[in-house]
N, CA, C, O and CB atoms as a CASP TS submission, in Angstrom:
PFRMAT TS
TARGET T0000
AUTHOR 0000-0000-0000
METHOD Language model
MODEL 1
PARENT N/A
ATOM      1  N   MET     1      12.943   2.842  -7.612  1.00  0.00           N
ATOM      2  CA  MET     1      12.011   2.960  -8.754  1.00  0.00           C
ATOM      3  C   MET     1      11.057   1.758  -8.811  1.00  0.00           C
ATOM      4  O   MET     1       9.873   1.907  -9.115  1.00  0.00           O
ATOM      5  CB  MET     1      12.802   3.073 -10.090  1.00  0.00           C
ATOM      6  N   ASN     2      11.587   0.576  -8.518  1.00  0.00           N
ATOM      7  CA  ASN     2      10.739  -0.620  -8.581  1.00  0.00           C
ATOM      8  C   ASN     2       9.578  -0.552  -7.589  1.00  0.00           C
ATOM      9  O   ASN     2       8.445  -0.898  -7.923  1.00  0.00           O
ATOM     10  CB  ASN     2      11.573  -1.869  -8.312  1.00  0.00           C
ATOM     11  N   THR     3       9.874  -0.097  -6.351  1.00  0.00           N
ATOM     12  CA  THR     3       8.812  -0.029  -5.335  1.00  0.00           C
ATOM     13  C   THR     3       7.726   0.949  -5.770  1.00  0.00           C
ATOM     14  O   THR     3       6.541   0.689  -5.558  1.00  0.00           O
ATOM     15  CB  THR     3       9.392   0.394  -3.961  1.00  0.00           C
ATOM     16  N   LYS     4       8.112   2.062  -6.370  1.00  0.00           N
ATOM     17  CA  LYS     4       7.122   3.051  -6.839  1.00  0.00           C
ATOM     18  C   LYS     4       6.250   2.441  -7.933  1.00  0.00           C
ATOM     19  O   LYS     4       5.035   2.634  -7.940  1.00  0.00           O
ATOM     20  CB  LYS     4       7.830   4.337  -7.368  1.00  0.00           C
ATOM     21  N   ASP     5       6.861   1.712  -8.848  1.00  0.00           N
ATOM     22  CA  ASP     5       6.089   1.072  -9.925  1.00  0.00           C
ATOM     23  C   ASP     5       5.077   0.086  -9.343  1.00  0.00           C
ATOM     24  O   ASP     5       3.939   0.007  -9.808  1.00  0.00           O
ATOM     25  CB  ASP     5       7.033   0.346 -10.917  1.00  0.00           C
ATOM     26  N   VAL     6       5.501  -0.669  -8.320  1.00  0.00           N
ATOM     27  CA  VAL     6       4.617  -1.673  -7.705  1.00  0.00           C
ATOM     28  C   VAL     6       3.430  -0.985  -7.042  1.00  0.00           C
ATOM     29  O   VAL     6       2.292  -1.429  -7.195  1.00  0.00           O
ATOM     30  CB  VAL     6       5.391  -2.531  -6.665  1.00  0.00           C
ATOM     31  N   THR     7       3.689   0.103  -6.302  1.00  0.00           N
ATOM     32  CA  THR     7       2.595   0.809  -5.615  1.00  0.00           C
ATOM     33  C   THR     7       1.630   1.399  -6.633  1.00  0.00           C
ATOM     34  O   THR     7       0.419   1.388  -6.412  1.00  0.00           O
ATOM     35  CB  THR     7       3.151   1.927  -4.695  1.00  0.00           C
ATOM     36  N   ILE     8       2.143   1.912  -7.741  1.00  0.00           N
ATOM     37  CA  ILE     8       1.281   2.483  -8.790  1.00  0.00           C
ATOM     38  C   ILE     8       0.416   1.364  -9.384  1.00  0.00           C
ATOM     39  O   ILE     8      -0.774   1.561  -9.628  1.00  0.00           O
ATOM     40  CB  ILE     8       2.140   3.181  -9.914  1.00  0.00           C
ATOM     41  N   LYS     9       1.019   0.190  -9.614  1.00  0.00           N
ATOM     42  CA  LYS     9       0.264  -0.944 -10.158  1.00  0.00           C
ATOM     43  C   LYS     9      -0.827  -1.367  -9.183  1.00  0.00           C
ATOM     44  O   LYS     9      -1.951  -1.660  -9.593  1.00  0.00           O
ATOM     45  CB  LYS     9       1.204  -2.134 -10.458  1.00  0.00           C
ATOM     46  N   LYS    10      -0.496  -1.400  -7.881  1.00  0.00           N
ATOM     47  CA  LYS    10      -1.486  -1.772  -6.856  1.00  0.00           C
ATOM     48  C   LYS    10      -2.621  -0.759  -6.837  1.00  0.00           C
ATOM     49  O   LYS    10      -3.790  -1.138  -6.758  1.00  0.00           O
ATOM     50  CB  LYS    10      -0.826  -1.865  -5.452  1.00  0.00           C
ATOM     51  N   ALA    11      -2.290   0.516  -6.910  1.00  0.00           N
ATOM     52  CA  ALA    11      -3.308   1.574  -6.914  1.00  0.00           C
ATOM     53  C   ALA    11      -4.214   1.414  -8.132  1.00  0.00           C
ATOM     54  O   ALA    11      -5.432   1.556  -8.025  1.00  0.00           O
ATOM     55  CB  ALA    11      -2.644   2.982  -6.912  1.00  0.00           C
ATOM     56  N   ASN    12      -3.623   1.119  -9.287  1.00  0.00           N
ATOM     57  CA  ASN    12      -4.413   0.929 -10.512  1.00  0.00           C
ATOM     58  C   ASN    12      -5.352  -0.263 -10.357  1.00  0.00           C
ATOM     59  O   ASN    12      -6.496  -0.222 -10.810  1.00  0.00           O
ATOM     60  CB  ASN    12      -3.486   0.724 -11.738  1.00  0.00           C
ATOM     61  N   ASN    13      -4.861  -1.339  -9.707  1.00  0.00           N
ATOM     62  CA  ASN    13      -5.702  -2.518  -9.474  1.00  0.00           C
ATOM     63  C   ASN    13      -6.895  -2.155  -8.607  1.00  0.00           C
ATOM     64  O   ASN    13      -8.018  -2.573  -8.889  1.00  0.00           O
ATOM     65  CB  ASN    13      -4.890  -3.647  -8.812  1.00  0.00           C
ATOM     66  N   TRP    14      -6.657  -1.367  -7.536  1.00  0.00           N
ATOM     67  CA  TRP    14      -7.748  -0.960  -6.644  1.00  0.00           C
ATOM     68  C   TRP    14      -8.761  -0.100  -7.392  1.00  0.00           C
ATOM     69  O   TRP    14      -9.968  -0.264  -7.218  1.00  0.00           O
ATOM     70  CB  TRP    14      -7.195  -0.191  -5.427  1.00  0.00           C
ATOM     71  N   ILE    15      -8.268   0.821  -8.228  1.00  0.00           N
ATOM     72  CA  ILE    15      -9.165   1.684  -9.016  1.00  0.00           C
ATOM     73  C   ILE    15     -10.011   0.815  -9.950  1.00  0.00           C
ATOM     74  O   ILE    15     -11.209   1.047 -10.105  1.00  0.00           O
ATOM     75  CB  ILE    15      -8.349   2.744  -9.839  1.00  0.00           C
ATOM     76  N   TYR    16      -9.377  -0.190 -10.571  1.00  0.00           N
ATOM     77  CA  TYR    16     -10.076  -1.100 -11.487  1.00  0.00           C
ATOM     78  C   TYR    16     -11.149  -1.887 -10.741  1.00  0.00           C
ATOM     79  O   TYR    16     -12.265  -2.051 -11.234  1.00  0.00           O
ATOM     80  CB  TYR    16      -9.078  -2.067 -12.162  1.00  0.00           C
ATOM     81  N   ILE    17     -10.799  -2.377  -9.538  1.00  0.00           N
ATOM     82  CA  ILE    17     -11.741  -3.144  -8.716  1.00  0.00           C
ATOM     83  C   ILE    17     -12.912  -2.254  -8.306  1.00  0.00           C
ATOM     84  O   ILE    17     -14.068  -2.671  -8.383  1.00  0.00           O
ATOM     85  CB  ILE    17     -11.034  -3.724  -7.459  1.00  0.00           C
ATOM     86  N   LEU    18     -12.616  -1.032  -7.871  1.00  0.00           N
ATOM     87  CA  LEU    18     -13.669  -0.088  -7.452  1.00  0.00           C
ATOM     88  C   LEU    18     -14.604   0.225  -8.619  1.00  0.00           C
ATOM     89  O   LEU    18     -15.823   0.266  -8.450  1.00  0.00           O
ATOM     90  CB  LEU    18     -13.043   1.223  -6.906  1.00  0.00           C
ATOM     91  N   GLU    19     -14.034   0.445  -9.791  1.00  0.00           N
ATOM     92  CA  GLU    19     -14.857   0.741 -10.972  1.00  0.00           C
ATOM     93  C   GLU    19     -15.766  -0.434 -11.298  1.00  0.00           C
ATOM     94  O   GLU    19     -16.931  -0.244 -11.645  1.00  0.00           O
ATOM     95  CB  GLU    19     -13.969   1.076 -12.187  1.00  0.00           C
ATOM     96  N   ALA    20     -15.234  -1.653 -11.188  1.00  0.00           N
ATOM     97  CA  ALA    20     -16.024  -2.855 -11.453  1.00  0.00           C
ATOM     98  C   ALA    20     -17.166  -2.985 -10.448  1.00  0.00           C
ATOM     99  O   ALA    20     -18.288  -3.329 -10.820  1.00  0.00           O
ATOM    100  CB  ALA    20     -15.130  -4.107 -11.408  1.00  0.00           C
ATOM    101  N   LEU    21     -16.877  -2.708  -9.159  1.00  0.00           N
ATOM    102  CA  LEU    21     -17.902  -2.795  -8.111  1.00  0.00           C
ATOM    103  C   LEU    21     -18.995  -1.759  -8.333  1.00  0.00           C
ATOM    104  O   LEU    21     -20.181  -2.061  -8.194  1.00  0.00           O
ATOM    105  CB  LEU    21     -17.272  -2.604  -6.723  1.00  0.00           C
ATOM    106  N   ILE    22     -18.593  -0.532  -8.680  1.00  0.00           N
ATOM    107  CA  ILE    22     -19.562   0.542  -8.931  1.00  0.00           C
ATOM    108  C   ILE    22     -20.447   0.162 -10.118  1.00  0.00           C
ATOM    109  O   ILE    22     -21.659   0.379 -10.090  1.00  0.00           O
ATOM    110  CB  ILE    22     -18.836   1.898  -9.200  1.00  0.00           C
ATOM    111  N   PHE    23     -19.836  -0.406 -11.163  1.00  0.00           N
ATOM    112  CA  PHE    23     -20.593  -0.823 -12.346  1.00  0.00           C
ATOM    113  C   PHE    23     -21.601  -1.913 -11.982  1.00  0.00           C
ATOM    114  O   PHE    23     -22.751  -1.878 -12.421  1.00  0.00           O
ATOM    115  CB  PHE    23     -19.638  -1.327 -13.449  1.00  0.00           C
ATOM    116  N   LEU    24     -21.155  -2.894 -11.164  1.00  0.00           N
ATOM    117  CA  LEU    24     -22.044  -3.979 -10.738  1.00  0.00           C
ATOM    118  C   LEU    24     -23.209  -3.433  -9.917  1.00  0.00           C
ATOM    119  O   LEU    24     -24.353  -3.847 -10.104  1.00  0.00           O
ATOM    120  CB  LEU    24     -21.265  -5.026  -9.921  1.00  0.00           C
ATOM    121  N   LEU    25     -22.915  -2.501  -9.005  1.00  0.00           N
ATOM    122  CA  LEU    25     -23.969  -1.885  -8.184  1.00  0.00           C
ATOM    123  C   LEU    25     -24.977  -1.164  -9.072  1.00  0.00           C
ATOM    124  O   LEU    25     -26.186  -1.272  -8.864  1.00  0.00           O
ATOM    125  CB  LEU    25     -23.360  -0.896  -7.158  1.00  0.00           C
ATOM    126  N   PHE    26     -24.479  -0.434 -10.057  1.00  0.00           N
ATOM    127  CA  PHE    26     -25.341   0.304 -10.983  1.00  0.00           C
ATOM    128  C   PHE    26     -26.264  -0.652 -11.736  1.00  0.00           C
ATOM    129  O   PHE    26     -27.454  -0.383 -11.897  1.00  0.00           O
ATOM    130  CB  PHE    26     -24.492   1.120 -11.979  1.00  0.00           C
ATOM    131  N   VAL    27     -25.698  -1.773 -12.195  1.00  0.00           N
ATOM    132  CA  VAL    27     -26.489  -2.773 -12.925  1.00  0.00           C
ATOM    133  C   VAL    27     -27.558  -3.372 -12.011  1.00  0.00           C
ATOM    134  O   VAL    27     -28.706  -3.538 -12.421  1.00  0.00           O
ATOM    135  CB  VAL    27     -25.572  -3.892 -13.488  1.00  0.00           C
ATOM    136  N   LEU    28     -27.174  -3.699 -10.764  1.00  0.00           N
ATOM    137  CA  LEU    28     -28.124  -4.275  -9.806  1.00  0.00           C
ATOM    138  C   LEU    28     -29.270  -3.312  -9.521  1.00  0.00           C
ATOM    139  O   LEU    28     -30.429  -3.720  -9.459  1.00  0.00           O
ATOM    140  CB  LEU    28     -27.410  -4.641  -8.497  1.00  0.00           C
ATOM    141  N   ILE    29     -28.943  -2.030  -9.348  1.00  0.00           N
ATOM    142  CA  ILE    29     -29.968  -1.014  -9.081  1.00  0.00           C
ATOM    143  C   ILE    29     -30.929  -0.918 -10.267  1.00  0.00           C
ATOM    144  O   ILE    29     -32.142  -0.816 -10.081  1.00  0.00           O
ATOM    145  CB  ILE    29     -29.313   0.370  -8.800  1.00  0.00           C
ATOM    146  N   LEU    30     -30.386  -0.952 -11.486  1.00  0.00           N
ATOM    147  CA  LEU    30     -31.236  -0.889 -12.682  1.00  0.00           C
ATOM    148  C   LEU    30     -32.181  -2.081 -12.739  1.00  0.00           C
ATOM    149  O   LEU    30     -33.364  -1.925 -13.040  1.00  0.00           O
ATOM    150  CB  LEU    30     -30.375  -0.839 -13.955  1.00  0.00           C
ATOM    151  N   ILE    31     -31.657  -3.283 -12.449  1.00  0.00           N
ATOM    152  CA  ILE    31     -32.470  -4.505 -12.476  1.00  0.00           C
ATOM    153  C   ILE    31     -33.573  -4.422 -11.422  1.00  0.00           C
ATOM    154  O   ILE    31     -34.731  -4.728 -11.707  1.00  0.00           O
ATOM    155  CB  ILE    31     -31.586  -5.760 -12.236  1.00  0.00           C
ATOM    156  N   LEU    32     -33.208  -4.004 -10.191  1.00  0.00           N
ATOM    157  CA  LEU    32     -34.192  -3.883  -9.109  1.00  0.00           C
ATOM    158  C   LEU    32     -35.273  -2.872  -9.470  1.00  0.00           C
ATOM    159  O   LEU    32     -36.456  -3.121  -9.239  1.00  0.00           O
ATOM    160  CB  LEU    32     -33.503  -3.471  -7.796  1.00  0.00           C
ATOM    161  N   TRP    33     -34.877  -1.739 -10.035  1.00  0.00           N
ATOM    162  CA  TRP    33     -35.824  -0.698 -10.435  1.00  0.00           C
ATOM    163  C   TRP    33     -36.785  -1.237 -11.493  1.00  0.00           C
ATOM    164  O   TRP    33     -37.987  -0.971 -11.450  1.00  0.00           O
ATOM    165  CB  TRP    33     -35.075   0.545 -10.971  1.00  0.00           C
ATOM    166  N   PHE    34     -36.236  -2.001 -12.448  1.00  0.00           N
ATOM    167  CA  PHE    34     -37.046  -2.583 -13.519  1.00  0.00           C
ATOM    168  C   PHE    34     -38.071  -3.561 -12.947  1.00  0.00           C
ATOM    169  O   PHE    34     -39.231  -3.558 -13.361  1.00  0.00           O
ATOM    170  CB  PHE    34     -36.147  -3.295 -14.551  1.00  0.00           C
ATOM    171  N   ILE    35     -37.643  -4.404 -11.991  1.00  0.00           N
ATOM    172  CA  ILE    35     -38.536  -5.386 -11.356  1.00  0.00           C
ATOM    173  C   ILE    35     -39.641  -4.662 -10.588  1.00  0.00           C
ATOM    174  O   ILE    35     -40.812  -5.026 -10.692  1.00  0.00           O
ATOM    175  CB  ILE    35     -37.738  -6.326 -10.401  1.00  0.00           C
ATOM    176  N   LEU    36     -39.271  -3.638  -9.818  1.00  0.00           N
ATOM    177  CA  LEU    36     -40.256  -2.878  -9.035  1.00  0.00           C
ATOM    178  C   LEU    36     -41.270  -2.205  -9.953  1.00  0.00           C
ATOM    179  O   LEU    36     -42.461  -2.172  -9.646  1.00  0.00           O
ATOM    180  CB  LEU    36     -39.552  -1.820  -8.157  1.00  0.00           C
ATOM    181  N   ARG    37     -40.807  -1.673 -11.070  1.00  0.00           N
ATOM    182  CA  ARG    37     -41.699  -1.013 -12.028  1.00  0.00           C
ATOM    183  C   ARG    37     -42.696  -2.020 -12.603  1.00  0.00           C
ATOM    184  O   ARG    37     -43.877  -1.711 -12.762  1.00  0.00           O
ATOM    185  CB  ARG    37     -40.882  -0.350 -13.168  1.00  0.00           C
ATOM    186  N   LYS    38     -42.217  -3.221 -12.913  1.00  0.00           N
ATOM    187  CA  LYS    38     -43.100  -4.257 -13.466  1.00  0.00           C
ATOM    188  C   LYS    38     -44.155  -4.652 -12.438  1.00  0.00           C
ATOM    189  O   LYS    38     -45.317  -4.862 -12.786  1.00  0.00           O
ATOM    190  CB  LYS    38     -42.283  -5.501 -13.902  1.00  0.00           C
ATOM    191  N   LYS    39     -43.746  -4.755 -11.160  1.00  0.00           N
ATOM    192  CA  LYS    39     -44.692  -5.108 -10.086  1.00  0.00           C
ATOM    193  C   LYS    39     -45.769  -4.035  -9.965  1.00  0.00           C
ATOM    194  O   LYS    39     -46.948  -4.356  -9.817  1.00  0.00           O
ATOM    195  CB  LYS    39     -43.950  -5.281  -8.729  1.00  0.00           C
ATOM    196  N   GLU    40     -45.377  -2.774 -10.027  1.00  0.00           N
ATOM    197  CA  GLU    40     -46.328  -1.662  -9.923  1.00  0.00           C
ATOM    198  C   GLU    40     -47.321  -1.697 -11.087  1.00  0.00           C
ATOM    199  O   GLU    40     -48.508  -1.430 -10.900  1.00  0.00           O
ATOM    200  CB  GLU    40     -45.580  -0.305  -9.898  1.00  0.00           C
ATOM    201  N   GLU    41     -46.840  -2.023 -12.276  1.00  0.00           N
ATOM    202  CA  GLU    41     -47.718  -2.087 -13.450  1.00  0.00           C
ATOM    203  C   GLU    41     -48.746  -3.207 -13.287  1.00  0.00           C
ATOM    204  O   GLU    41     -49.900  -3.055 -13.687  1.00  0.00           O
ATOM    205  CB  GLU    41     -46.887  -2.306 -14.739  1.00  0.00           C
ATOM    206  N   LYS    42     -48.327  -4.333 -12.700  1.00  0.00           N
ATOM    207  CA  LYS    42     -49.233  -5.471 -12.495  1.00  0.00           C
ATOM    208  C   LYS    42     -50.324  -5.110 -11.492  1.00  0.00           C
ATOM    209  O   LYS    42     -51.476  -5.511 -11.659  1.00  0.00           O
ATOM    210  CB  LYS    42     -48.450  -6.711 -12.006  1.00  0.00           C
ATOM    211  N   GLU    43     -49.969  -4.355 -10.450  1.00  0.00           N
ATOM    212  CA  GLU    43     -50.930  -3.975  -9.409  1.00  0.00           C
ATOM    213  C   GLU    43     -52.007  -3.032  -9.939  1.00  0.00           C
ATOM    214  O   GLU    43     -53.134  -3.044  -9.445  1.00  0.00           O
ATOM    215  CB  GLU    43     -50.205  -3.319  -8.241  1.00  0.00           C
ATOM    216  N   LYS    44     -51.675  -2.218 -10.937  1.00  0.00           N
ATOM    217  CA  LYS    44     -52.620  -1.205 -11.445  1.00  0.00           C
ATOM    218  C   LYS    44     -53.821  -1.828 -12.143  1.00  0.00           C
ATOM    219  O   LYS    44     -54.699  -1.109 -12.620  1.00  0.00           O
ATOM    220  CB  LYS    44     -51.912  -0.265 -12.409  1.00  0.00           C
TER
END
């Protein structure tokens, strides 16, 4: 039972890490998109 609990905890940690990475990527994409939009507005 202990080994199963440990593997479940490890899996949960990986899911948490993946969710954090996806969130960070999403934020970075939003920031980049915002910067590109501002550059386009300046060029017009």
